[in-house]
MIBA-478460 format. One line per 2 residues: number of its first residue (from 1); their letters; for each residue x, y, z of C-alpha. Coordinates in nm, 4 decimals, decimal comma. Layout:
<rs>
NUM = a = X:Y:Z | ...
</rs>
This chain:
<rs>
1 = ml = -1,2908:-2,3490:0,2008 | -1,3796:-2,0380:0,0600
3 = dv = -1,3182:-1,9820:-0,3529 | -1,4179:-1,6337:-0,4706
5 = na = -1,3211:-1,6362:-0,8439 | -1,3515:-1,3113:-1,0520
7 = id = -1,6336:-1,1253:-0,8792 | -1,7611:-0,8091:-0,9862
9 = lh = -1,9950:-0,6414:-0,8036 | -2,2002:-0,3089:-0,9493
11 = yg = -2,4228:-0,0319:-0,7599 | -2,6330:0,0644:-1,0414
13 = aa = -2,3805:0,2204:-1,3248 | -2,0660:0,2035:-1,0521
15 = qa = -1,8443:-0,0992:-1,0242 | -1,7357:-0,1710:-0,6835
17 = lr = -1,5366:-0,4839:-0,7134 | -1,3460:-0,5838:-1,0345
19 = ai = -1,2488:-0,9217:-1,0991 | -1,1856:-1,0218:-0,7359
21 = sl = -1,0353:-1,3631:-0,6378 | -0,9564:-1,4886:-0,2866
23 = ka = -0,8944:-1,7727:-0,0973 | -1,0165:-1,8436:0,2987
25 = ep = -0,9061:-2,2020:0,4499 | -1,0064:-2,3189:0,8064
27 = gk = -0,7528:-2,2476:1,0416 | -0,6077:-1,8959:0,8613
29 = vt = -0,6737:-1,5767:0,8645 | -0,6982:-1,4136:0,4946
31 = cv = -0,6134:-1,0271:0,5838 | -0,7989:-0,7654:0,3131
33 = lg = -0,5874:-0,4410:0,3397 | -0,6282:-0,0973:0,1748
35 = rn = -0,7736:0,2530:0,2615 | -1,1560:0,3513:0,2886
37 = gv = -1,3525:0,3478:-0,0018 | -1,1516:0,0879:-0,2251
39 = gk = -1,4211:-0,1864:-0,1544 | -1,3637:-0,3554:0,1313
41 = ts = -1,6781:-0,3701:0,2867 | -1,8352:-0,4303:-0,0573
43 = ll = -1,6778:-0,7375:-0,0757 | -1,7387:-0,8756:0,2845
45 = ea = -2,1138:-0,7981:0,2086 | -2,0973:-1,0008:-0,1120
47 = la = -1,9509:-1,2686:0,0489 | -2,2348:-1,2483:0,2909
49 = gq = -2,4814:-1,2389:0,0690 | -2,6128:-0,8594:0,1167
51 = ht = -2,5341:-0,7580:-0,2388 | -2,5485:-0,9956:-0,5794
53 = vs = -2,2569:-1,0115:-0,7664 | -2,2751:-0,9381:-1,1481
55 = rg = -2,0034:-1,1872:-1,2541 | -1,7473:-1,4415:-1,1301
57 = ti = -1,8494:-1,7379:-0,8619 | -1,8623:-1,7655:-0,4664
59 = tw = -1,7875:-2,1575:-0,3777 | -1,7822:-2,2137:0,0439
61 = eg = -1,7242:-2,6236:0,1034 | -1,7499:-2,7113:-0,2193
63 = en = -2,1326:-2,5783:-0,2983 | -2,1838:-2,2640:-0,5506
65 = it = -2,3284:-2,0031:-0,3186 | -2,3371:-1,7269:-0,5515
67 = al = -2,7078:-1,6821:-0,5746 | -2,7803:-1,7783:-0,1729
69 = rp = -2,9273:-1,4986:0,0195 | -2,7764:-1,4150:0,3386
71 = pq = -3,0201:-1,6247:0,5580 | -2,9259:-1,9353:0,3463
73 = ra = -2,5272:-1,8901:0,3649 | -2,5918:-1,8216:0,7353
75 = rr = -2,7245:-2,1834:0,7667 | -2,4246:-2,2935:0,5854
77 = gi = -2,2363:-2,1598:0,8743 | -2,1158:-1,8021:0,7281
79 = sy = -2,0903:-1,5270:1,0304 | -2,0544:-1,1406:0,9410
81 = vp = -1,9801:-0,8863:1,1985 | -2,0435:-0,5548:1,0335
83 = qg = -1,8207:-0,2731:1,0385 | -2,0336:-0,0433:1,2496
85 = re = -2,1258:-0,3487:1,4674 | -2,5245:-0,3572:1,3971
87 = if = -2,6364:-0,4453:1,7478 | -3,0010:-0,4044:1,8957
89 = pl = -2,9636:-0,0966:2,1533 | -3,2402:-0,1406:2,3440
91 = lt = -3,2107:-0,5491:2,3590 | -3,0090:-0,6612:2,6431
93 = ve = -2,6472:-0,8260:2,5893 | -2,8341:-1,1873:2,6418
95 = en = -3,0908:-1,1061:2,3972 | -2,8520:-0,9808:2,1383
97 = lk = -2,6789:-1,3296:2,2067 | -2,9584:-1,5017:2,1270
99 = tg = -3,0263:-1,3151:1,8015 | -2,7698:-1,5801:1,6857
101 = fa = -2,9744:-1,8460:1,7320 | -3,1977:-1,7753:1,3916
103 = pl = -3,0023:-2,0230:1,1392 | -2,9413:-2,2987:1,4101
105 = kr = -3,0769:-2,5878:1,4637 | -3,3361:-2,6276:1,7989
107 = dd = -3,0931:-2,8142:2,0023 | -2,7908:-2,6113:1,9136
109 = rs = -2,9622:-2,3144:2,0237 | -2,7073:-2,2004:2,3174
111 = vp = -2,4361:-1,9840:2,3777 | -2,1396:-2,1360:2,3724
113 = dd = -1,8797:-2,1120:2,6453 | -1,5923:-1,9500:2,4404
115 = vf = -1,7981:-1,6454:2,3984 | -1,7449:-1,5548:2,7531
117 = sl = -1,4126:-1,7303:2,7855 | -1,2951:-1,4688:2,4724
119 = fp = -1,5414:-1,2243:2,6269 | -1,5819:-1,2041:2,9777
121 = vl = -1,7342:-0,8995:2,9998 | -2,0102:-1,0188:2,8552
123 = kd = -2,0820:-1,2269:3,0989 | -2,0813:-0,9729:3,3342
125 = ml = -2,3504:-0,7269:3,1836 | -2,6326:-1,0034:3,0166
127 = rr = -2,8857:-0,8353:3,1622 | -2,7405:-0,4265:3,0323
129 = rg = -2,8888:-0,3053:2,7058 | -2,6817:-0,2972:2,4018
131 = gd = -2,6846:0,0654:2,3488 | -2,5384:0,1109:2,7030
133 = ls = -2,2263:-0,0571:2,6495 | -1,8866:0,1179:2,5246
135 = gg = -1,7890:0,1026:2,1724 | -1,5241:-0,1549:2,2182
137 = qq = -1,7960:-0,3714:2,4261 | -2,0346:-0,3321:2,1808
139 = qq = -1,7554:-0,4860:1,9213 | -1,7158:-0,7693:2,1703
141 = la = -2,0771:-0,8290:2,1930 | -2,0953:-0,8373:1,8106
143 = ig = -1,7927:-1,1071:1,7798 | -1,9609:-1,3126:2,0250
145 = ra = -2,3255:-1,2841:1,8411 | -2,1354:-1,4160:1,5327
147 = lv = -1,9710:-1,6816:1,7391 | -2,3286:-1,7762:1,8541
149 = mr = -2,4048:-1,9083:1,5086 | -2,1333:-2,1705:1,5390
151 = pr = -1,9509:-2,0371:1,2472 | -1,7197:-2,2125:0,9685
153 = ll = -1,6653:-1,9051:0,8218 | -1,6213:-1,5872:0,9803
155 = ll = -1,6026:-1,2319:0,8094 | -1,4755:-0,9523:1,0009
157 = de = -1,5256:-0,5773:0,8677 | -1,2377:-0,3443:1,0995
159 = pt = -1,3042:-0,5095:1,4295 | -1,0312:-0,2588:1,5964
161 = eg = -1,2083:0,0632:1,4057 | -1,2688:0,3357:1,7033
163 = iq = -1,1746:0,0664:1,9935 | -0,9720:0,1275:2,2642
165 = ps = -0,6326:-0,0231:2,2673 | -0,6768:-0,3045:2,5672
167 = ii = -0,9993:-0,3843:2,3895 | -0,8150:-0,4160:1,9821
169 = kd = -0,5797:-0,6982:2,2451 | -0,8817:-0,8747:2,3626
171 = ia = -1,0049:-0,9081:1,9863 | -0,6647:-1,0268:1,8840
173 = ra = -0,6403:-1,2936:2,1275 | -0,9848:-1,4042:2,0276
175 = iv = -0,9119:-1,4525:1,6526 | -0,5296:-1,6225:1,7206
177 = yl = -0,7697:-1,8413:1,9607 | -1,0399:-1,9193:1,6914
179 = rs = -0,7709:-1,9636:1,4373 | -0,5942:-2,2524:1,6595
181 = lg = -0,9098:-2,4587:1,6207 | -0,8376:-2,5198:1,3064
183 = ki = -1,2298:-2,5483:1,2177 | -1,2987:-2,1742:1,1432
185 = ai = -1,1538:-2,0111:0,8177 | -1,1428:-1,6173:0,9012
187 = vl = -1,1597:-1,3049:0,6681 | -1,0170:-0,9850:0,8264
189 = ve = -1,0905:-0,6421:0,6665 | -0,8193:-0,4102:0,8212
191 = qy = -0,6865:-0,0796:0,7468 | -0,3924:-0,0865:1,0421
193 = ld = -0,1344:-0,3206:0,8907 | 0,0425:-0,3600:1,2404
195 = fa = -0,2911:-0,5452:1,3471 | -0,3310:-0,7726:1,0170
197 = re = 0,0777:-0,8323:1,0319 | 0,0064:-0,9863:1,3706
199 = lg = -0,2476:-1,2287:1,2691 | -0,2531:-1,2889:0,8792
201 = dh = -0,1690:-1,5899:0,7027 | -0,2645:-1,4463:0,3588
203 = fa = -0,2837:-1,0640:0,2519 | -0,4652:-0,8977:-0,0128
205 = vm = -0,4481:-0,4951:-0,0719 | -0,7157:-0,3460:-0,2679
207 = er = -0,7444:-0,0332:-0,4893 | -1,0334:0,0494:-0,6725
209 = ga = -1,2155:-0,2428:-0,6196 | -0,9539:-0,5026:-0,7258
211 = iv = -0,6486:-0,6426:-0,5697 | -0,3483:-0,4848:-0,6279
213 = ys = -0,1086:-0,7234:-0,4381 | -0,1772:-1,0363:-0,2623
215 = cd = 0,0885:-1,3024:-0,0592 | 0,0928:-1,5355:0,1840
217 = ra = 0,3247:-1,5110:0,5115 | 0,5918:-1,6827:0,4316
219 = nl = 0,6357:-1,4864:0,0872 | 0,5221:-1,1591:0,2664
221 = de = 0,7395:-0,8411:0,1445 | 0,6349:-0,5818:0,3663
223 = aa = 0,7834:-0,2923:0,1808 | 0,5970:-0,4051:-0,1098
225 = lr = 0,2704:-0,4158:0,0871 | 0,3295:-0,0727:0,2139
227 = ra = 0,3634:0,0585:-0,0977 | 0,0654:-0,1611:-0,2459
229 = ma = -0,1327:0,0423:0,0433 | -0,0099:0,3819:-0,0089
231 = i = -0,1509:0,3581:-0,3874
</rs>
């Protein structure tokens, strides 16, 4: 389980996160909602180790990982799909997928069948360069690359941004399937409430670097959730 306890994050004198506490459990989707610029991406970057928090702790599977760098976290099963996807445009789809081998033991360095069953287009385009794919196909590739790492914690930063509706449905089906395995904790950052509401088990709304509303699906008050997102 991921347990984030009262973390702060600063960029120089500017404070991006304020006493954020959050949990994510295997087989569950934790949705982090809010408008642009409220700190959602900063939170995921802190969880992935790309920025060092200035206060608080991040615990994963019982281990304090607050001080660990991104490669160390990746070796502990944490995969991050960033906003903008960050695929390698001159590498083929197959080569992009194989970049996910880096944190794996040699015996595990293969592309799981689930990647191609969830996103069949990737199998059809293995020899195509990443930069030649559409935005939606690049998003599928970015998620597929993260799955190559055999994650136990999957961090997704706005996977629906700029994506056509048909591929949004494919991504939603993939998240539902991954949740059903019961082995992966998923933290999903989203702006779109309808997409998050369909998938989420826990919800947290951010504003100005802080969580201003949180609930689980059983106690979801949609009116309160919408008010929080409109702050």
